[in-house]
DODREN-273418 format. One line per 8 residues: their letters; for each residue x, y, z of C-alpha. Coordinates in nm, 3 decimals, decimal comma. Layout:
<rs>
A) X/Y/Z; ...
</rs>
This chain:
<rs>
MKTAQDVI) 0,000/0,000/0,000; 0,116/0,354/-0,069; 0,237/0,569/0,221; 0,152/0,930/0,300; 0,488/1,030/0,154; 0,403/0,850/-0,170; 0,072/1,036/-0,188; 0,214/1,385/-0,140
GIDFQYIV) 0,500/1,308/-0,381; 0,247/1,218/-0,650; 0,051/1,532/-0,569; 0,355/1,762/-0,591; 0,444/1,622/-0,933; 0,084/1,676/-1,045; 0,075/2,034/-0,913; 0,406/2,139/-1,066
AGLKEEFS) 0,313/1,982/-1,400; -0,010/2,184/-1,394; 0,169/2,507/-1,304; 0,473/2,514/-1,531; 0,366/2,842/-1,690; 0,266/3,007/-1,363; 0,570/2,898/-1,162; 0,793/3,003/-1,452
QIAGKKLL) 0,649/3,353/-1,416; 0,716/3,361/-1,041; 1,062/3,205/-1,090; 1,348/3,402/-0,942; 1,110/3,626/-0,748; 0,996/3,657/-0,387; 0,667/3,506/-0,266; 0,511/3,569/0,076
IIGGAGFL) 0,248/3,331/0,212; 0,066/3,462/0,518; -0,084/3,179/0,718; 0,146/2,924/0,559; 0,134/2,680/0,852; -0,230/2,589/0,794; -0,415/2,340/0,575; -0,374/2,529/0,248
GYYLVQSV) -0,019/2,622/0,341; 0,073/2,254/0,356; 0,063/2,232/-0,025; 0,107/2,601/-0,111; 0,449/2,591/0,057; 0,567/2,243/-0,032; 0,469/2,258/-0,398; 0,690/2,567/-0,440
LYWNSQVQ) 0,979/2,390/-0,269; 0,926/2,090/-0,494; 0,949/2,324/-0,796; 1,268/2,468/-0,651; 1,417/2,119/-0,627; 1,355/2,061/-0,999; 1,502/2,383/-1,145; 1,828/2,575/-1,159
PAQQIQLT) 1,899/2,823/-0,875; 1,812/3,125/-1,091; 1,463/2,979/-1,145; 1,394/2,908/-0,780; 1,119/3,097/-0,598; 1,233/3,265/-0,277; 0,956/3,180/-0,031; 0,874/3,345/0,303
VYDNYIRG) 0,604/3,224/0,540; 0,436/3,436/0,806; 0,225/3,265/1,069; 0,139/3,337/1,431; 0,177/2,964/1,509; -0,114/2,991/1,749; -0,143/2,612/1,726; 0,234/2,557/1,732
IPDWLTAL) 0,467/2,498/1,437; 0,354/2,181/1,259; 0,610/1,904/1,223; 0,614/1,925/0,844; 0,713/2,292/0,861; 0,970/2,239/1,135; 1,136/1,983/0,908; 1,178/2,256/0,645
ETHPTLTL) 1,332/2,522/0,872; 1,677/2,489/0,717; 1,558/2,479/0,356; 1,773/2,726/0,160; 1,485/2,884/-0,032; 1,244/2,911/0,264; 1,229/3,174/0,538; 0,993/3,122/0,834
QKHDITHP) 0,890/3,419/1,044; 0,652/3,426/1,337; 0,409/3,709/1,277; 0,045/3,771/1,362; -0,119/3,941/1,065; -0,355/4,131/1,299; -0,049/4,321/1,423; 0,145/4,587/1,225
LPEDMGDF) 0,364/4,444/0,950; 0,736/4,400/1,030; 0,939/4,713/0,963; 1,206/4,507/0,789; 0,956/4,326/0,568; 1,139/4,399/0,243; 1,006/4,366/-0,112; 0,779/4,086/-0,232
QYMIHAAS) 0,657/4,044/-0,588; 0,381/3,792/-0,502; 0,168/3,756/-0,188; -0,098/3,512/-0,068; -0,319/3,596/0,230; -0,431/3,259/0,370; -0,432/3,356/0,738; -0,775/3,286/0,879
IASPIYYR) -0,949/3,021/1,085; -1,169/2,828/0,842; -1,319/2,549/1,052; -1,669/2,646/1,175; -1,613/2,492/1,518; -1,303/2,706/1,570; -1,404/3,034/1,406; -1,713/3,033/1,623
KYPIETMD) -1,481/2,990/1,922; -1,259/3,279/1,809; -1,494/3,515/1,621; -1,310/3,842/1,687; -0,973/3,697/1,591; -1,128/3,556/1,274; -1,270/3,893/1,174; -0,946/4,073/1,256
ANVNGLRS) -0,742/3,848/1,027; -0,990/3,882/0,739; -1,034/4,260/0,766; -0,759/4,438/0,960; -0,486/4,197/0,852; -0,598/4,218/0,491; -0,611/4,598/0,505; -0,250/4,622/0,621
LLEYCRQQ) -0,139/4,396/0,335; -0,331/4,598/0,079; -0,172/4,917/0,214; 0,167/4,748/0,170; 0,080/4,681/-0,195; -0,016/5,045/-0,245; 0,304/5,169/-0,082; 0,519/4,929/-0,283
KEAGSPVE) 0,375/5,065/-0,607; 0,441/5,422/-0,496; 0,799/5,326/-0,405; 0,863/5,177/-0,749; 0,875/4,813/-0,630; 0,526/4,698/-0,725; 0,367/4,373/-0,616; 0,292/4,172/-0,931
GFLYYSTS) 0,024/3,946/-0,787; -0,180/3,933/-0,464; -0,425/3,653/-0,377; -0,688/3,684/-0,105; -0,865/3,372/0,018; -1,234/3,436/0,049; -1,476/3,143/0,073; -1,776/2,983/-0,093
EIYGDPTP) -1,957/3,064/0,232; -1,997/3,422/0,115; -2,287/3,283/-0,091; -2,459/3,165/0,228; -2,746/2,928/0,154; -2,816/3,004/-0,214; -3,164/3,004/-0,354; -3,240/2,686/-0,554
DSIPTPET) -3,226/2,869/-0,887; -2,869/2,981/-0,802; -2,724/2,631/-0,759; -2,479/2,555/-0,916; -2,354/2,898/-0,813; -2,171/3,149/-1,034; -1,947/3,431/-0,910; -2,222/3,679/-0,998
YRGNVSCT) -2,456/3,547/-0,726; -2,472/3,804/-0,447; -2,535/3,574/-0,155; -2,798/3,486/0,105; -2,603/3,540/0,424; -2,691/3,616/0,785; -2,490/3,906/0,929; -2,561/3,807/1,292
GPRACYDE) -2,571/3,425/1,295; -2,306/3,189/1,435; -2,117/3,178/1,103; -2,133/3,552/1,040; -1,789/3,629/1,185; -1,639/3,427/0,902; -1,886/3,481/0,619; -1,931/3,855/0,660
SKRYGETL) -1,564/3,933/0,723; -1,477/3,745/0,405; -1,743/3,942/0,216; -1,607/4,271/0,344; -1,255/4,150/0,265; -1,361/4,105/-0,096; -1,498/4,460/-0,098; -1,162/4,588/0,025
CVNFAQQY) -0,983/4,393/-0,248; -1,207/4,521/-0,527; -1,172/4,883/-0,421; -0,795/4,873/-0,372; -0,761/4,703/-0,710; -0,972/4,968/-0,878; -0,863/5,284/-0,697; -0,490/5,212/-0,696
ELPIKTAR) -0,470/4,983/-1,001; -0,325/4,693/-0,802; -0,316/4,323/-0,905; -0,546/4,207/-0,624; -0,736/3,883/-0,696; -0,971/3,666/-0,489; -1,032/3,292/-0,460; -1,359/3,139/-0,343
PFNNYGPG) -1,277/2,780/-0,237; -1,546/2,514/-0,246; -1,492/2,235/0,007; -1,126/2,154/-0,030; -1,002/1,838/0,141; -0,695/1,619/0,152; -0,347/1,597/0,307; -0,264/1,882/0,542
LKITDRRV) -0,617/1,911/0,685; -0,544/1,799/1,038; -0,744/1,510/1,176; -0,843/1,737/1,467; -0,979/2,012/1,241; -1,344/1,922/1,315; -1,458/1,945/0,956; -1,656/1,659/0,813
LPDFVRDV) -1,392/1,439/0,649; -1,138/1,453/0,934; -1,417/1,371/1,178; -1,523/1,069/0,975; -1,166/0,944/0,938; -1,093/0,999/1,307; -1,373/0,757/1,385; -1,248/0,510/1,124
LAGRDIVM) -0,891/0,504/1,254; -1,017/0,466/1,612; -1,208/0,156/1,500; -1,546/0,296/1,599; -1,863/0,374/1,405; -1,869/0,696/1,204; -2,084/0,946/1,389; -2,275/1,188/1,165
LSDGSPTR) -2,422/1,487/1,350; -2,694/1,560/1,094; -2,952/1,376/0,889; -2,691/1,350/0,614; -2,897/1,537/0,354; -2,684/1,852/0,289; -2,490/1,819/-0,036; -2,149/1,941/-0,147
TFCYIADA) -1,898/1,898/-0,425; -1,553/1,816/-0,289; -1,232/1,941/-0,447; -0,909/1,755/-0,374; -0,633/1,981/-0,249; -0,390/1,921/-0,538; -0,648/2,045/-0,790; -0,736/2,340/-0,568
IIGYYKIL) -0,373/2,450/-0,529; -0,333/2,460/-0,907; -0,637/2,686/-0,923; -0,507/2,922/-0,657; -0,169/2,977/-0,815; -0,339/3,031/-1,150; -0,549/3,308/-0,994; -0,239/3,465/-0,835
VKGRPGEA) -0,057/3,485/-1,167; -0,328/3,503/-1,435; -0,638/3,632/-1,256; -0,784/3,968/-1,348; -0,739/4,243/-1,087; -1,048/4,300/-0,874; -1,204/3,968/-0,979; -1,311/3,664/-0,776
YNIGTETP) -1,294/3,304/-0,901; -1,473/2,993/-0,780; -1,226/2,709/-0,726; -1,376/2,366/-0,678; -1,536/2,087/-0,875; -1,878/2,088/-1,040; -1,950/1,718/-1,001; -2,038/1,495/-0,830
EISMAELA) -2,261/1,679/-0,583; -2,301/1,428/-0,301; -2,477/1,425/0,034; -2,299/1,395/0,367; -2,458/1,052/0,398; -2,309/0,944/0,065; -1,970/1,084/0,164; -1,980/0,878/0,484
DRVVVLAQ) -2,077/0,568/0,287; -1,787/0,621/0,046; -1,545/0,657/0,337; -1,675/0,331/0,487; -1,625/0,142/0,159; -1,272/0,276/0,111; -1,181/0,214/0,475; -1,300/-0,145/0,443
ELFGYGGQ) -1,079/-0,190/0,137; -0,773/-0,014/0,277; -0,784/-0,097/0,648; -1,035/-0,378/0,692; -1,265/-0,136/0,872; -1,571/-0,299/1,027; -1,775/0,000/1,144; -2,088/0,164/1,009
VVRQESSD) -2,248/0,509/0,998; -2,464/0,615/1,293; -2,658/0,939/1,329; -2,661/1,151/1,643; -2,769/1,501/1,733; -2,494/1,745/1,824; -2,493/1,881/2,178; -2,400/2,214/2,019
KAYLVDNP) -2,736/2,377/1,947; -2,581/2,613/1,688; -2,397/2,331/1,508; -2,617/2,338/1,197; -2,751/2,694/1,216; -2,700/2,872/0,880; -2,535/2,560/0,737; -2,604/2,569/0,360
NRRCPIID) -2,821/2,286/0,231; -2,635/2,270/-0,099; -2,300/2,398/-0,219; -2,187/2,351/-0,577; -1,989/2,592/-0,796; -1,993/2,694/-1,156; -1,624/2,712/-1,254; -1,663/2,835/-1,612
KARSELGY) -1,486/3,162/-1,529; -1,175/2,990/-1,390; -1,184/2,738/-1,673; -1,201/2,996/-1,953; -0,981/3,271/-1,807; -0,721/3,068/-1,617; -0,717/2,726/-1,782; -0,832/2,564/-1,457
EPGITVEE) -0,956/2,207/-1,501; -0,966/1,980/-1,193; -0,880/1,622/-1,278; -0,873/1,411/-0,959; -1,194/1,218/-0,893; -1,355/1,218/-0,551; -1,288/0,845/-0,523; -0,915/0,891/-0,587
GLRRSLIW) -0,898/1,200/-0,367; -1,062/1,019/-0,077; -0,830/0,722/-0,124; -0,521/0,945/-0,107; -0,667/1,128/0,193; -0,732/0,811/0,392; -0,379/0,687/0,325; -0,239/1,021/0,441
YRDNAEAA) -0,455/1,022/0,755; -0,347/0,668/0,841; 0,011/0,799/0,866; -0,094/1,127/1,031; -0,349/1,000/1,282; -0,218/1,211/1,569; -0,235/1,591/1,575; -0,268/1,866/1,832
EA) -0,616/2,008/1,863; -0,673/2,248/1,576
</rs>
């Protein structure tokens, strides 16, 4: 059976092959990833380092990661501390930017809590990262242009949750849909701060003619998403690896399309390099749209095949009364814009993505609470 290392090696090859043009444009330049110790950072960072290992020194991307390490420095990042093309710096994006920050040509703002359980626990911190932290980075971009050292690409991570619970006639959902979002509910700290963040990006892009672009991720999953994250797939797999029944805290009817992380990362770097300033792009997969119950069933089948799992799916009600409040019933993107403008075309099936994920989780079954 493949190991976790086999899986991520295959994924890095796939990502770099899909980003030859984009990485060639960033080659030899400086890239800053804010929030690089998180789930998305796991592949955002390591795919760049894989590129660097395949090219001549002049073509290598000089990568810097900022993170507040509120959950500690993950082992995978600690192992990279001495990498010659990587600089790690502890920094909380809600604080003023370092005075010695220097010049960066490309920047990715991925610093935000994204798990509903945890952003509801830290709502103010979540809003601060998505609004105040973003504002300081956009001001940096403006100042860099005025100083004659312009940023060439800036990517802000928004979310598909800015659409809220779309009306039935707006599913699948295009970027033009304006959203059906509560501004006071338990998810509002995340949803509304992301919406306002997009407004900041659009206006800085327009007023100062800056290359600010936005990604709207749709249900990314895969290696790097800690088993303690409390999102649906890690929860299911945590039960599997513990040898107990999968506990589903809903009736299993909400539906989603799931985008494997390697496909998503290709989309994000394409937005960074090729996206139009002031524009947002859905990044996800259009099919299959499956229910939580079907996802659980697929995990059971794969776990039986891979691990000899003998459990089943059981339904319980969460003790958290707000657990499902404002949870969208359906979430499915239209990705025509990313496909036509960026050349984005996800290629990893949900079956293969889940298989790779389960193998990775088997070898990463222990993690600090997220």
